[in-house]
TIFI-305106 format. One record per residue (C-alpha): x, y, z; residue in one letter; residue number from 1. Coordinates in steps of 0.02 Angstrom, whole numbers, plus 32768, in hexadecimal, padded with zeros to 4 digits. Layout:
N
{{X, Y, Z}, 'A', NUM},
...
This chain:
76
{{8000, 8000, 8000}, 'M', 1},
{{8044, 80AE, 7FD6}, 'P', 2},
{{807C, 811F, 8062}, 'Q', 3},
{{8066, 81D9, 807A}, 'L', 4},
{{80CC, 8250, 80E5}, 'S', 5},
{{8079, 82E8, 8131}, 'L', 6},
{{80C2, 8380, 8186}, 'Y', 7},
{{804C, 83C0, 820C}, 'I', 8},
{{805D, 8429, 82A8}, 'D', 9},
{{8061, 83DD, 8357}, 'E', 10},
{{7FB1, 8416, 8385}, 'K', 11},
{{7F67, 83C3, 82EA}, 'T', 12},
{{7FC9, 8324, 830C}, 'L', 13},
{{7F88, 831D, 83BF}, 'K', 14},
{{7ED6, 8333, 8380}, 'N', 15},
{{7EEC, 82AA, 82FE}, 'V', 16},
{{7F37, 8234, 8380}, 'E', 17},
{{7EA8, 8258, 83F8}, 'K', 18},
{{7E23, 823D, 8372}, 'A', 19},
{{7E71, 819A, 8337}, 'A', 20},
{{7E7D, 815B, 83E9}, 'K', 21},
{{7DC7, 8189, 840A}, 'T', 22},
{{7D91, 8126, 8370}, 'E', 23},
{{7E06, 8094, 839E}, 'H', 24},
{{7E63, 8099, 82F8}, 'V', 25},
{{7F14, 80C0, 82C2}, 'S', 26},
{{7F43, 8170, 828E}, 'I', 27},
{{7F5B, 8130, 81DD}, 'S', 28},
{{7EAC, 80E3, 81D5}, 'K', 29},
{{7E5E, 817E, 8223}, 'W', 30},
{{7EB0, 81F5, 81A6}, 'V', 31},
{{7E89, 8181, 8114}, 'C', 32},
{{7DD2, 8179, 8149}, 'G', 33},
{{7DC5, 8236, 8156}, 'K', 34},
{{7E15, 824C, 80AA}, 'L', 35},
{{7D9E, 81CF, 8059}, 'K', 36},
{{7D08, 8220, 80AD}, 'K', 37},
{{7D3C, 82CD, 8071}, 'S', 38},
{{7D3C, 8290, 7FBD}, 'F', 39},
{{7C8E, 8243, 7FCA}, 'N', 40},
{{7C30, 82CA, 8029}, 'E', 41},
{{7C67, 8366, 7FCE}, 'D', 42},
{{7BE6, 83DC, 7F87}, 'W', 43},
{{7BF0, 83F9, 7ECB}, 'P', 44},
{{7C54, 8490, 7E94}, 'E', 45},
{{7BEE, 8533, 7EA2}, 'N', 46},
{{7B5D, 84D6, 7EF5}, 'Y', 47},
{{7B3F, 855F, 7F75}, 'F', 48},
{{7B42, 85E6, 7EEE}, 'N', 49},
{{7A9D, 859E, 7EAD}, 'L', 50},
{{7A3A, 85DF, 7F42}, 'F', 51},
{{79BE, 8660, 7F03}, 'G', 52},
{{79ED, 8646, 7E4D}, 'S', 53},
{{793F, 860E, 7E14}, 'I', 54},
{{78C8, 8699, 7DE8}, 'S', 55},
{{7825, 863D, 7DCF}, 'D', 56},
{{7780, 8670, 7E20}, 'D', 57},
{{774C, 85BA, 7E32}, 'S', 58},
{{77D3, 85A5, 7EB6}, 'F', 59},
{{7785, 85EB, 7F53}, 'S', 60},
{{7787, 85C4, 800A}, 'R', 61},
{{76EE, 8561, 8042}, 'P', 62},
{{767A, 85A5, 80C8}, 'K', 63},
{{76C8, 8589, 8173}, 'Q', 64},
{{765D, 8549, 8201}, 'C', 65},
{{7670, 8588, 82B0}, 'S', 66},
{{76A9, 84FF, 8325}, 'K', 67},
{{7613, 852C, 8392}, 'F', 68},
{{7599, 852B, 8301}, 'S', 69},
{{74EF, 84DC, 831D}, 'S', 70},
{{74E7, 84A7, 8267}, 'E', 71},
{{74EA, 83EA, 824C}, 'P', 72},
{{7589, 83A5, 8200}, 'R', 73},
{{758B, 8368, 814D}, 'E', 74},
{{7579, 82AB, 813F}, 'E', 75},
{{75DF, 8246, 80C4}, 'F', 76},
């Protein structure tokens, strides 16, 4: 298996060691897991720039009920 060398500060190293110990895995497995997770759970590029980009009147907020409303709830 390929190896990777990292240069990190002491504080970061202590945090990594603590996290790996808490999860009962080696530092190598902990870092590898975090790297894999970061590749899989990333938002698409410019995803957050899409907020408010649709100008269509059919997109509207539905009527909000008061949590103390006496109206019966919709049944499904």
